LOBA-518368 format. One record per residue (C-alpha): residue in one letter; x, y, z; residue number from 1. Coordinates in steps of 0.2 Angstrom, whole numbers, padded with zeros to 4 digits. Layout:
residues N
[site "A" [X Y Z] NUM]
...
END
This chain:
residues 578
[site "M" [0000 0000 0000] 1]
[site "S" [0007 0017 -0005] 2]
[site "I" [0008 0032 0006] 3]
[site "Y" [-0007 0040 -0003] 4]
[site "D" [-0018 0024 -0001] 5]
[site "E" [-0015 0026 0018] 6]
[site "R" [-0024 0043 0017] 7]
[site "P" [-0013 0052 0030] 8]
[site "W" [-0024 0067 0029] 9]
[site "L" [-0038 0059 0039] 10]
[site "K" [-0028 0061 0055] 11]
[site "S" [-0029 0080 0052] 12]
[site "Y" [-0047 0081 0050] 13]
[site "D" [-0058 0091 0062] 14]
[site "P" [-0066 0079 0074] 15]
[site "L" [-0084 0081 0067] 16]
[site "V" [-0079 0079 0049] 17]
[site "R" [-0082 0061 0044] 18]
[site "H" [-0069 0052 0033] 19]
[site "E" [-0083 0047 0021] 20]
[site "L" [-0100 0054 0016] 21]
[site "K" [-0114 0042 0011] 22]
[site "P" [-0118 0044 -0008] 23]
[site "S" [-0134 0054 -0010] 24]
[site "E" [-0147 0051 -0023] 25]
[site "E" [-0153 0068 -0022] 26]
[site "T" [-0152 0081 -0036] 27]
[site "Y" [-0148 0099 -0034] 28]
[site "V" [-0166 0103 -0037] 29]
[site "D" [-0170 0093 -0021] 30]
[site "L" [-0157 0103 -0012] 31]
[site "L" [-0163 0120 -0019] 32]
[site "M" [-0181 0116 -0014] 33]
[site "K" [-0176 0113 0004] 34]
[site "G" [-0167 0130 0004] 35]
[site "L" [-0182 0139 -0004] 36]
[site "N" [-0194 0132 0008] 37]
[site "F" [-0183 0133 0024] 38]
[site "R" [-0188 0151 0029] 39]
[site "P" [-0198 0158 0014] 40]
[site "E" [-0198 0176 0022] 41]
[site "S" [-0180 0177 0026] 42]
[site "S" [-0168 0186 0015] 43]
[site "A" [-0161 0177 0000] 44]
[site "F" [-0149 0191 -0006] 45]
[site "H" [-0146 0209 -0005] 46]
[site "F" [-0142 0219 -0021] 47]
[site "L" [-0139 0238 -0022] 48]
[site "G" [-0150 0242 -0008] 49]
[site "R" [-0164 0230 -0012] 50]
[site "T" [-0167 0214 -0002] 51]
[site "F" [-0176 0198 -0010] 52]
[site "T" [-0184 0185 0000] 53]
[site "F" [-0183 0166 -0003] 54]
[site "R" [-0202 0167 -0007] 55]
[site "E" [-0198 0179 -0021] 56]
[site "L" [-0184 0169 -0027] 57]
[site "D" [-0196 0154 -0027] 58]
[site "R" [-0209 0163 -0036] 59]
[site "L" [-0198 0171 -0050] 60]
[site "S" [-0188 0155 -0053] 61]
[site "L" [-0203 0145 -0055] 62]
[site "A" [-0210 0157 -0067] 63]
[site "F" [-0194 0156 -0077] 64]
[site "A" [-0194 0137 -0077] 65]
[site "S" [-0212 0138 -0084] 66]
[site "F" [-0207 0150 -0097] 67]
[site "L" [-0193 0139 -0103] 68]
[site "R" [-0204 0124 -0104] 69]
[site "S" [-0217 0135 -0114] 70]
[site "Q" [-0203 0139 -0126] 71]
[site "G" [-0200 0120 -0129] 72]
[site "C" [-0184 0119 -0118] 73]
[site "S" [-0184 0101 -0113] 74]
[site "P" [-0174 0091 -0099] 75]
[site "G" [-0156 0090 -0105] 76]
[site "D" [-0157 0106 -0115] 77]
[site "V" [-0144 0120 -0111] 78]
[site "V" [-0148 0137 -0106] 79]
[site "G" [-0134 0150 -0107] 80]
[site "I" [-0133 0163 -0093] 81]
[site "N" [-0123 0179 -0098] 82]
[site "L" [-0124 0190 -0083] 83]
[site "P" [-0114 0198 -0069] 84]
[site "N" [-0119 0194 -0051] 85]
[site "T" [-0137 0201 -0051] 86]
[site "P" [-0153 0194 -0045] 87]
[site "Q" [-0158 0189 -0063] 88]
[site "Y" [-0143 0177 -0062] 89]
[site "L" [-0149 0167 -0047] 90]
[site "I" [-0167 0168 -0053] 91]
[site "A" [-0162 0161 -0071] 92]
[site "L" [-0150 0148 -0063] 93]
[site "A" [-0163 0141 -0051] 94]
[site "G" [-0177 0142 -0064] 95]
[site "T" [-0166 0133 -0077] 96]
[site "F" [-0163 0118 -0065] 97]
[site "R" [-0182 0118 -0060] 98]
[site "A" [-0186 0116 -0079] 99]
[site "G" [-0174 0101 -0080] 100]
[site "C" [-0162 0110 -0091] 101]
[site "A" [-0143 0112 -0089] 102]
[site "A" [-0135 0128 -0086] 103]
[site "S" [-0119 0135 -0094] 104]
[site "E" [-0111 0151 -0088] 105]
[site "V" [-0107 0162 -0103] 106]
[site "S" [-0094 0175 -0097] 107]
[site "P" [-0099 0193 -0100] 108]
[site "L" [-0081 0196 -0105] 109]
[site "L" [-0082 0185 -0120] 110]
[site "T" [-0080 0193 -0137] 111]
[site "P" [-0094 0190 -0150] 112]
[site "K" [-0084 0176 -0158] 113]
[site "E" [-0081 0168 -0142] 114]
[site "M" [-0099 0169 -0137] 115]
[site "A" [-0104 0161 -0153] 116]
[site "Y" [-0092 0147 -0151] 117]
[site "Q" [-0098 0142 -0134] 118]
[site "L" [-0117 0143 -0138] 119]
[site "N" [-0114 0133 -0154] 120]
[site "D" [-0103 0120 -0145] 121]
[site "L" [-0117 0118 -0132] 122]
[site "K" [-0131 0119 -0145] 123]
[site "A" [-0139 0131 -0132] 124]
[site "K" [-0158 0133 -0134] 125]
[site "A" [-0160 0149 -0124] 126]
[site "L" [-0149 0164 -0118] 127]
[site "V" [-0151 0176 -0104] 128]
[site "T" [-0140 0191 -0107] 129]
[site "L" [-0137 0209 -0101] 130]
[site "D" [-0146 0222 -0113] 131]
[site "A" [-0129 0231 -0116] 132]
[site "I" [-0121 0214 -0121] 133]
[site "Y" [-0137 0211 -0132] 134]
[site "E" [-0135 0227 -0142] 135]
[site "N" [-0116 0227 -0143] 136]
[site "R" [-0112 0208 -0145] 137]
[site "V" [-0127 0197 -0148] 138]
[site "Q" [-0133 0207 -0162] 139]
[site "K" [-0117 0204 -0171] 140]
[site "I" [-0118 0185 -0170] 141]
[site "K" [-0137 0184 -0172] 142]
[site "N" [-0135 0174 -0188] 143]
[site "D" [-0121 0163 -0181] 144]
[site "I" [-0131 0155 -0167] 145]
[site "P" [-0144 0144 -0175] 146]
[site "S" [-0148 0133 -0160] 147]
[site "V" [-0153 0148 -0149] 148]
[site "G" [-0171 0151 -0152] 149]
[site "C" [-0175 0162 -0137] 150]
[site "I" [-0165 0177 -0130] 151]
[site "L" [-0170 0186 -0114] 152]
[site "P" [-0161 0202 -0112] 153]
[site "T" [-0161 0211 -0095] 154]
[site "G" [-0155 0227 -0087] 155]
[site "I" [-0145 0228 -0071] 156]
[site "A" [-0157 0239 -0064] 157]
[site "D" [-0173 0230 -0069] 158]
[site "F" [-0177 0223 -0052] 159]
[site "L" [-0172 0239 -0042] 160]
[site "P" [-0186 0252 -0037] 161]
[site "P" [-0190 0265 -0050] 162]
[site "Y" [-0181 0279 -0041] 163]
[site "K" [-0165 0269 -0041] 164]
[site "R" [-0166 0265 -0059] 165]
[site "I" [-0169 0284 -0063] 166]
[site "L" [-0155 0289 -0052] 167]
[site "G" [-0143 0276 -0059] 168]
[site "K" [-0146 0282 -0077] 169]
[site "L" [-0145 0300 -0073] 170]
[site "L" [-0128 0296 -0065] 171]
[site "K" [-0123 0285 -0079] 172]
[site "K" [-0118 0272 -0067] 173]
[site "I" [-0129 0258 -0073] 174]
[site "P" [-0125 0253 -0091] 175]
[site "S" [-0140 0249 -0103] 176]
[site "G" [-0142 0243 -0121] 177]
[site "K" [-0155 0245 -0134] 178]
[site "V" [-0166 0229 -0137] 179]
[site "E" [-0172 0227 -0155] 180]
[site "P" [-0180 0212 -0162] 181]
[site "I" [-0170 0198 -0171] 182]
[site "T" [-0178 0189 -0186] 183]
[site "G" [-0181 0171 -0182] 184]
[site "K" [-0178 0172 -0164] 185]
[site "H" [-0190 0175 -0149] 186]
[site "V" [-0183 0190 -0140] 187]
[site "V" [-0192 0192 -0123] 188]
[site "P" [-0187 0204 -0109] 189]
[site "F" [-0182 0193 -0094] 190]
[site "K" [-0193 0204 -0083] 191]
[site "E" [-0208 0200 -0094] 192]
[site "A" [-0204 0181 -0094] 193]
[site "V" [-0205 0180 -0075] 194]
[site "S" [-0220 0192 -0073] 195]
[site "K" [-0232 0178 -0072] 196]
[site "H" [-0233 0159 -0069] 197]
[site "L" [-0238 0148 -0083] 198]
[site "S" [-0246 0135 -0072] 199]
[site "D" [-0252 0124 -0086] 200]
[site "V" [-0234 0120 -0091] 201]
[site "P" [-0228 0104 -0082] 202]
[site "L" [-0211 0105 -0074] 203]
[site "A" [-0198 0091 -0077] 204]
[site "S" [-0190 0079 -0065] 205]
[site "V" [-0171 0077 -0065] 206]
[site "K" [-0161 0062 -0060] 207]
[site "P" [-0144 0062 -0051] 208]
[site "D" [-0134 0057 -0067] 209]
[site "D" [-0142 0071 -0078] 210]
[site "T" [-0131 0085 -0082] 211]
[site "C" [-0132 0100 -0070] 212]
[site "V" [-0119 0112 -0076] 213]
[site "I" [-0108 0113 -0091] 214]
[site "Q" [-0094 0125 -0086] 215]
[site "Y" [-0081 0131 -0099] 216]
[site "T" [-0062 0131 -0096] 217]
[site "G" [-0047 0133 -0106] 218]
[site "G" [-0042 0119 -0118] 219]
[site "T" [-0025 0111 -0123] 220]
[site "T" [-0029 0114 -0141] 221]
[site "G" [-0033 0133 -0138] 222]
[site "M" [-0052 0131 -0139] 223]
[site "P" [-0062 0131 -0123] 224]
[site "K" [-0070 0115 -0117] 225]
[site "G" [-0085 0112 -0107] 226]
[site "A" [-0084 0102 -0091] 227]
[site "V" [-0100 0092 -0089] 228]
[site "L" [-0104 0091 -0070] 229]
[site "T" [-0119 0080 -0066] 230]
[site "H" [-0132 0083 -0052] 231]
[site "R" [-0123 0069 -0043] 232]
[site "N" [-0106 0078 -0044] 233]
[site "M" [-0113 0094 -0038] 234]
[site "V" [-0123 0087 -0024] 235]
[site "A" [-0108 0077 -0018] 236]
[site "N" [-0097 0092 -0017] 237]
[site "L" [-0110 0103 -0009] 238]
[site "Y" [-0112 0090 0005] 239]
[site "Q" [-0093 0089 0007] 240]
[site "V" [-0090 0107 0009] 241]
[site "A" [-0106 0110 0020] 242]
[site "E" [-0100 0097 0033] 243]
[site "W" [-0082 0103 0032] 244]
[site "L" [-0087 0121 0035] 245]
[site "D" [-0101 0116 0048] 246]
[site "L" [-0114 0125 0038] 247]
[site "M" [-0131 0126 0046] 248]
[site "M" [-0148 0129 0037] 249]
[site "G" [-0152 0147 0036] 250]
[site "G" [-0135 0155 0040] 251]
[site "G" [-0126 0170 0033] 252]
[site "P" [-0125 0183 0027] 253]
[site "V" [-0111 0179 0016] 254]
[site "C" [-0101 0189 0003] 255]
[site "S" [-0091 0184 -0012] 256]
[site "G" [-0082 0193 -0026] 257]
[site "F" [-0081 0178 -0037] 258]
[site "P" [-0092 0181 -0052] 259]
[site "F" [-0105 0168 -0055] 260]
[site "F" [-0098 0164 -0072] 261]
[site "H" [-0083 0156 -0063] 262]
[site "Q" [-0086 0139 -0056] 263]
[site "A" [-0081 0145 -0039] 264]
[site "G" [-0093 0159 -0039] 265]
[site "L" [-0107 0148 -0047] 266]
[site "Y" [-0104 0135 -0033] 267]
[site "F" [-0105 0148 -0019] 268]
[site "G" [-0121 0154 -0027] 269]
[site "M" [-0128 0136 -0027] 270]
[site "I" [-0123 0131 -0010] 271]
[site "T" [-0130 0147 -0002] 272]
[site "M" [-0147 0145 -0011] 273]
[site "A" [-0148 0127 -0005] 274]
[site "W" [-0143 0130 0013] 275]
[site "A" [-0154 0146 0014] 276]
[site "Y" [-0140 0158 0017] 277]
[site "T" [-0142 0176 0013] 278]
[site "Q" [-0130 0183 0000] 279]
[site "C" [-0123 0200 -0003] 280]
[site "L" [-0122 0201 -0022] 281]
[site "I" [-0107 0210 -0029] 282]
[site "P" [-0109 0215 -0047] 283]
[site "D" [-0092 0223 -0048] 284]
[site "P" [-0079 0216 -0036] 285]
[site "R" [-0066 0229 -0041] 286]
[site "N" [-0077 0242 -0033] 287]
[site "T" [-0069 0240 -0015] 288]
[site "K" [-0079 0255 -0008] 289]
[site "H" [-0095 0247 -0013] 290]
[site "M" [-0090 0230 -0006] 291]
[site "C" [-0084 0238 0011] 292]
[site "K" [-0101 0246 0012] 293]
[site "E" [-0110 0229 0010] 294]
[site "I" [-0098 0222 0023] 295]
[site "S" [-0102 0236 0035] 296]
[site "A" [-0121 0235 0032] 297]
[site "H" [-0123 0216 0033] 298]
[site "R" [-0108 0210 0043] 299]
[site "P" [-0105 0193 0033] 300]
[site "S" [-0101 0177 0043] 301]
[site "M" [-0091 0171 0028] 302]
[site "M" [-0082 0178 0014] 303]
[site "L" [-0074 0171 -0002] 304]
[site "H" [-0062 0180 -0013] 305]
[site "V" [-0046 0177 -0023] 306]
[site "P" [-0030 0184 -0015] 307]
[site "S" [-0028 0199 -0026] 308]
[site "L" [-0046 0205 -0021] 309]
[site "Y" [-0041 0203 -0003] 310]
[site "Q" [-0026 0213 -0007] 311]
[site "M" [-0037 0226 -0015] 312]
[site "L" [-0048 0227 0000] 313]
[site "M" [-0033 0229 0012] 314]
[site "D" [-0027 0243 0001] 315]
[site "D" [-0044 0252 0004] 316]
[site "P" [-0042 0262 0020] 317]
[site "G" [-0060 0258 0024] 318]
[site "F" [-0058 0240 0025] 319]
[site "S" [-0047 0240 0040] 320]
[site "R" [-0060 0250 0050] 321]
[site "L" [-0074 0237 0048] 322]
[site "D" [-0080 0226 0062] 323]
[site "F" [-0076 0208 0058] 324]
[site "S" [-0082 0200 0074] 325]
[site "S" [-0096 0191 0066] 326]
[site "C" [-0085 0184 0052] 327]
[site "N" [-0080 0166 0055] 328]
[site "V" [-0070 0162 0040] 329]
[site "C" [-0062 0170 0025] 330]
[site "L" [-0060 0158 0011] 331]
[site "S" [-0047 0160 -0002] 332]
[site "G" [-0044 0151 -0018] 333]
[site "A" [-0040 0151 -0037] 334]
[site "S" [-0022 0157 -0034] 335]
[site "P" [-0008 0157 -0021] 336]
[site "F" [-0009 0168 -0006] 337]
[site "S" [0008 0173 0002] 338]
[site "K" [0012 0171 0020] 339]
[site "E" [0014 0189 0022] 340]
[site "A" [-0003 0194 0014] 341]
[site "V" [-0012 0181 0025] 342]
[site "A" [-0004 0188 0041] 343]
[site "S" [-0009 0206 0035] 344]
[site "L" [-0027 0200 0032] 345]
[site "E" [-0029 0191 0048] 346]
[site "A" [-0022 0206 0057] 347]
[site "I" [-0038 0214 0051] 348]
[site "V" [-0051 0200 0051] 349]
[site "G" [-0044 0190 0066] 350]
[site "K" [-0031 0177 0068] 351]
[site "G" [-0035 0159 0061] 352]
[site "K" [-0050 0165 0050] 353]
[site "V" [-0041 0163 0033] 354]
[site "V" [-0044 0146 0025] 355]
[site "E" [-0035 0142 0009] 356]
[site "L" [-0043 0129 -0003] 357]
[site "Y" [-0040 0120 -0019] 358]
[site "G" [-0052 0117 -0033] 359]
[site "M" [-0054 0116 -0052] 360]
[site "T" [-0069 0117 -0063] 361]
[site "E" [-0068 0099 -0067] 362]
[site "A" [-0070 0094 -0049] 363]
[site "S" [-0086 0104 -0046] 364]
[site "P" [-0074 0113 -0040] 365]
[site "V" [-0068 0109 -0022] 366]
[site "I" [-0054 0096 -0020] 367]
[site "A" [-0045 0101 -0004] 368]
[site "M" [-0046 0113 0011] 369]
[site "N" [-0038 0118 0026] 370]
[site "P" [-0048 0113 0042] 371]
[site "L" [-0060 0126 0048] 372]
[site "K" [-0055 0123 0067] 373]
[site "G" [-0039 0112 0066] 374]
[site "T" [-0022 0116 0061] 375]
[site "K" [-0021 0128 0046] 376]
[site "K" [-0004 0128 0036] 377]
[site "I" [-0001 0144 0028] 378]
[site "G" [0004 0141 0010] 379]
[site "S" [-0005 0124 0010] 380]
[site "V" [-0021 0121 0000] 381]
[site "G" [-0025 0109 0014] 382]
[site "L" [-0032 0091 0015] 383]
[site "P" [-0043 0081 0002] 384]
[site "V" [-0061 0083 0007] 385]
[site "Q" [-0071 0068 0012] 386]
[site "G" [-0071 0053 0000] 387]
[site "T" [-0058 0062 -0011] 388]
[site "L" [-0042 0053 -0015] 389]
[site "I" [-0026 0062 -0021] 390]
[site "K" [-0010 0054 -0028] 391]
[site "L" [0006 0063 -0034] 392]
[site "V" [0013 0055 -0049] 393]
[site "D" [0029 0059 -0060] 394]
[site "V" [0026 0072 -0072] 395]
[site "E" [0034 0063 -0087] 396]
[site "T" [0024 0047 -0087] 397]
[site "G" [0009 0050 -0075] 398]
[site "T" [0010 0032 -0069] 399]
[site "R" [0024 0032 -0055] 400]
[site "E" [0019 0038 -0038] 401]
[site "V" [0032 0050 -0031] 402]
[site "P" [0039 0048 -0013] 403]
[site "L" [0033 0058 0002] 404]
[site "G" [0039 0076 0001] 405]
[site "E" [0043 0076 -0018] 406]
[site "E" [0034 0086 -0031] 407]
[site "G" [0022 0077 -0043] 408]
[site "E" [0007 0080 -0054] 409]
[site "V" [-0009 0080 -0044] 410]
[site "I" [-0022 0067 -0049] 411]
[site "I" [-0039 0065 -0041] 412]
[site "S" [-0053 0053 -0039] 413]
[site "G" [-0069 0057 -0030] 414]
[site "P" [-0088 0059 -0032] 415]
[site "Q" [-0086 0077 -0037] 416]
[site "I" [-0076 0073 -0053] 417]
[site "M" [-0084 0078 -0069] 418]
[site "K" [-0092 0066 -0082] 419]
[site "G" [-0080 0072 -0095] 420]
[site "Y" [-0079 0087 -0108] 421]
[site "H" [-0094 0091 -0118] 422]
[site "G" [-0092 0084 -0136] 423]
[site "K" [-0073 0081 -0134] 424]
[site "P" [-0069 0063 -0131] 425]
[site "E" [-0050 0065 -0134] 426]
[site "E" [-0049 0079 -0122] 427]
[site "S" [-0059 0069 -0109] 428]
[site "A" [-0048 0053 -0112] 429]
[site "N" [-0032 0064 -0109] 430]
[site "S" [-0039 0071 -0093] 431]
[site "L" [-0048 0056 -0086] 432]
[site "R" [-0037 0041 -0086] 433]
[site "K" [-0037 0024 -0078] 434]
[site "L" [-0023 0020 -0065] 435]
[site "G" [-0026 0004 -0055] 436]
[site "D" [-0044 0001 -0052] 437]
[site "R" [-0049 0019 -0052] 438]
[site "T" [-0052 0033 -0065] 439]
[site "W" [-0042 0048 -0060] 440]
[site "L" [-0043 0067 -0065] 441]
[site "Y" [-0025 0072 -0071] 442]
[site "T" [-0025 0091 -0065] 443]
[site "G" [-0009 0098 -0073] 444]
[site "D" [-0005 0105 -0056] 445]
[site "V" [0011 0100 -0047] 446]
[site "A" [0012 0098 -0028] 447]
[site "R" [0020 0090 -0013] 448]
[site "M" [0012 0082 0002] 449]
[site "D" [0019 0082 0020] 450]
[site "E" [0018 0068 0033] 451]
[site "N" [0001 0075 0039] 452]
[site "G" [-0007 0074 0022] 453]
[site "Y" [-0007 0093 0019] 454]
[site "F" [-0004 0097 0000] 455]
[site "F" [0007 0112 -0006] 456]
[site "L" [0005 0117 -0024] 457]
[site "V" [0021 0122 -0032] 458]
[site "D" [0016 0125 -0050] 459]
[site "R" [0006 0121 -0065] 460]
[site "T" [0014 0108 -0076] 461]
[site "K" [0013 0121 -0090] 462]
[site "D" [0021 0134 -0079] 463]
[site "M" [0035 0124 -0074] 464]
[site "L" [0052 0130 -0081] 465]
[site "I" [0067 0120 -0086] 466]
[site "V" [0083 0129 -0083] 467]
[site "S" [0099 0120 -0088] 468]
[site "G" [0091 0103 -0085] 469]
[site "F" [0084 0108 -0068] 470]
[site "K" [0065 0110 -0064] 471]
[site "V" [0060 0127 -0058] 472]
[site "F" [0043 0129 -0050] 473]
[site "S" [0037 0147 -0052] 474]
[site "R" [0027 0147 -0036] 475]
[site "E" [0042 0144 -0026] 476]
[site "V" [0051 0159 -0034] 477]
[site "E" [0036 0170 -0033] 478]
[site "E" [0034 0167 -0014] 479]
[site "V" [0052 0172 -0011] 480]
[site "L" [0049 0188 -0021] 481]
[site "C" [0033 0192 -0012] 482]
[site "E" [0043 0192 0005] 483]
[site "H" [0052 0208 -0001] 484]
[site "R" [0043 0224 0005] 485]
[site "A" [0044 0232 -0012] 486]
[site "V" [0034 0218 -0021] 487]
[site "E" [0015 0220 -0021] 488]
[site "L" [0012 0207 -0034] 489]
[site "C" [0023 0196 -0045] 490]
[site "A" [0024 0182 -0058] 491]
[site "I" [0037 0171 -0064] 492]
[site "I" [0037 0166 -0083] 493]
[site "G" [0050 0156 -0093] 494]
[site "I" [0056 0164 -0110] 495]
[site "P" [0067 0155 -0123] 496]
[site "N" [0086 0154 -0120] 497]
[site "P" [0093 0159 -0137] 498]
[site "E" [0110 0150 -0132] 499]
[site "R" [0102 0134 -0126] 500]
[site "P" [0086 0129 -0135] 501]
[site "D" [0082 0115 -0122] 502]
[site "S" [0083 0128 -0108] 503]
[site "Q" [0073 0143 -0102] 504]
[site "I" [0077 0160 -0094] 505]
[site "V" [0068 0164 -0078] 506]
[site "K" [0060 0181 -0079] 507]
[site "A" [0051 0190 -0065] 508]
[site "V" [0037 0203 -0069] 509]
[site "I" [0034 0214 -0053] 510]
[site "Q" [0021 0226 -0048] 511]
[site "L" [0029 0237 -0035] 512]
[site "S" [0021 0241 -0018] 513]
[site "R" [0014 0259 -0015] 514]
[site "D" [0029 0263 -0005] 515]
[site "A" [0042 0258 -0018] 516]
[site "Q" [0033 0267 -0033] 517]
[site "G" [0043 0282 -0039] 518]
[site "K" [0059 0276 -0031] 519]
[site "D" [0075 0271 -0040] 520]
[site "H" [0071 0255 -0049] 521]
[site "A" [0089 0250 -0051] 522]
[site "K" [0092 0250 -0032] 523]
[site "I" [0076 0241 -0029] 524]
[site "E" [0080 0228 -0042] 525]
[site "K" [0097 0225 -0034] 526]
[site "E" [0089 0223 -0017] 527]
[site "I" [0076 0210 -0024] 528]
[site "L" [0090 0200 -0033] 529]
[site "D" [0101 0200 -0017] 530]
[site "H" [0086 0194 -0008] 531]
[site "C" [0083 0180 -0021] 532]
[site "R" [0101 0175 -0020] 533]
[site "E" [0100 0173 -0002] 534]
[site "N" [0085 0162 -0002] 535]
[site "L" [0085 0152 -0019] 536]
[site "T" [0097 0140 -0027] 537]
[site "P" [0107 0150 -0041] 538]
[site "Y" [0098 0143 -0056] 539]
[site "K" [0081 0148 -0048] 540]
[site "V" [0086 0166 -0047] 541]
[site "P" [0077 0177 -0060] 542]
[site "K" [0089 0183 -0074] 543]
[site "L" [0077 0196 -0080] 544]
[site "I" [0066 0208 -0071] 545]
[site "E" [0052 0219 -0078] 546]
[site "F" [0043 0232 -0067] 547]
[site "T" [0025 0235 -0072] 548]
[site "D" [0012 0247 -0066] 549]
[site "A" [-0001 0233 -0065] 550]
[site "I" [0001 0214 -0068] 551]
[site "P" [-0013 0208 -0080] 552]
[site "L" [-0027 0198 -0071] 553]
[site "T" [-0040 0187 -0077] 554]
[site "A" [-0059 0190 -0073] 555]
[site "V" [-0057 0182 -0056] 556]
[site "G" [-0041 0190 -0051] 557]
[site "K" [-0028 0177 -0056] 558]
[site "V" [-0012 0182 -0064] 559]
[site "D" [-0014 0180 -0082] 560]
[site "K" [0002 0172 -0088] 561]
[site "K" [-0004 0170 -0106] 562]
[site "V" [-0003 0189 -0107] 563]
[site "L" [0014 0190 -0099] 564]
[site "R" [0020 0177 -0111] 565]
[site "S" [0014 0186 -0126] 566]
[site "A" [0026 0194 -0139] 567]
[site "G" [0021 0212 -0133] 568]
[site "A" [0026 0208 -0115] 569]
[site "Q" [0043 0201 -0121] 570]
[site "D" [0047 0217 -0130] 571]
[site "Q" [0048 0226 -0113] 572]
[site "I" [0061 0214 -0105] 573]
[site "K" [0073 0223 -0094] 574]
[site "K" [0090 0215 -0093] 575]
[site "T" [0097 0214 -0076] 576]
[site "G" [0114 0207 -0078] 577]
[site "G" [0110 0195 -0064] 578]
END
């Protein structure tokens, strides 16, 4: 039996967390109905000063489900939701599930061409979209999305009181778009579609193995691929996390800056509806003043953000003045959180409240978490959640387990692992592989495990550098860089070595802290390199450093290394002589 088969992480679980969870035959619709009916008059979510009850969410989502069925959407059909975090999103999501349909989150950041690709790949039957996106993007692809028969545009302010709608338009803070008909498609304002319940349209029942969500993620071929997550996958992961975090029905409020079109944000929206938690909806997570106002007004018991958003909040003077006595946990995921940043955050919110976790779209998404009450290891993504097995295997073959303490690719087996990629059998076979008597998800992440079963991510396989034959894990170098007071945010990338085609040059892209901005870059550069030489093996020390005003981030606040690797970024290389 290997060290991974012995599951050393179990000894580090919180006492009330079971080692295994009994498989459930419930669907997400079953959980949703429990949440909607738990306390109907309690608050489901707050949005720009308006509060919606669970009774309203129940009524509006049922009306939307009935509307979908009246439009010929049958169980198994896909509904695309193309919105920021607004009431309409949760109404459409709950209604889609209640109609027996699958939901697919269509990012509002997609270009028209990217939107058309996803909708056609899904053969989506309906699309809920923002009116501004409808005017500026959907109209451009109206003849390129034949499967989409029904389009439901909505405005951000549609569910706000009239005085707020008028004020928002006067101040030009609420974007809107013109909604004109499209020949051959049924264009119905979302607000009109949910204005009445079509009681004569029967709703559908769903089964655990039916598709619940098709969530798109980057593909190795360059084209996005849709991870097919069944109701069984989602329900298993919801129960895993609910027990891990000791969630009780009717809790909250909670606040998250993750957009619903990201799997982590979607998951957060789904678990809070099912467990009848009150959400603070954040349409623009970069507006830290608004988020601080929401935190002050509603005092959330739980928050979920990416590290960069926590950093943005800490940079806002108002954040440190807030009362966090009611906040029990600050969840962090999607990217590394430096030890220094965690310490700074906990100095504001309270010691021991930051819980780092690890997830990916293909796993519904939660894979591992630090304990809620037990030992939290800063820099670790924690322990595999209940019923989840993790092994580390060699990067080259993916078949040999690496010894304790060594780095290897993370492979996962558990009830939350996706069914496969929609319509992409080759991609599915590459990611879901048989090893022994189990099917494993090969994540492309590189990690090491300690003797207590805590996992420490060190890199993505695609981000791992080869320097003079040695492996360099970018996260290790980034953590050392972040220890320097002048570094606010950084990223390590590899660029081709013109003298050695089989080797790369380590390049650091650095966003300076406020205190360091405007100071002598040459002096700061020397200090940073000296710090690296003291704390890293010579071949890991960056040979090139570039200072930038702002490191590019993805929609959820992760460093966008694709942009940094682009030709434009390479033109700005600054040689250090290091």
